[in-house]
N, C-alpha and C positions, 0 to 999 in steps of 0.2 A: 155737388163744387165741381164736379166735372163739367156738367152743364153752363155752369157760367164760364170757366174758361173757353169752351168751345165758341161762347157767343161772339160773334163778331164785333159788338157794341161794347164788349166789356171793359179792355184796356181805355177806349176813349171816355167812356161813362166814369170810369173809376178816377180816373184824373180828375176829372170836373167836379166830383164830389170832394176829394182830397184837396182843391182851391179853396172852398168853404170850412174846410173843419177846424182851422185855429182861430176864425172867427167866433165859431159857436161855441169852442173850450174857453174861450176870454168872457163872452157874454154869459156863461154857466159859473164862472169863476165869480164876476161881477154880483148875479144875484145871491149868488152862496153869501158873499162878503154883506150884501144888502140885507140879507133875512138873520146874519149873526150880528149884525149891528144894532144893540140896545142902546140907543142915546150916547153912542160914541160918534161924536162926529167925526174924526180922522176916519173911520171905518166906511162912513157913507160917503167922503171925499173920495177915498180909495176906490170905493166901487164905483162910483162916477167916472175916476179916471179909467177905469179897466173898462167899463162898456165903451168910452169913446174911441177907447185904441182898438174895441172891438167892430165898431162900427165905421171905422175910417177906411177911404177906399183904399184898395190894394195896387 
């Protein structure tokens, strides 16, 4: 842990990772909805909507 904090690139690169985290989280929710939707059209539509939100440019 101390080596991570001592790294000169830690702060800069950790910010780059945190920018993409919400998109990955929304994509995971979308996949979970897709897997849970067994013949329920509204869950499929909700999954598509969440994936569209995950893929939109920020």
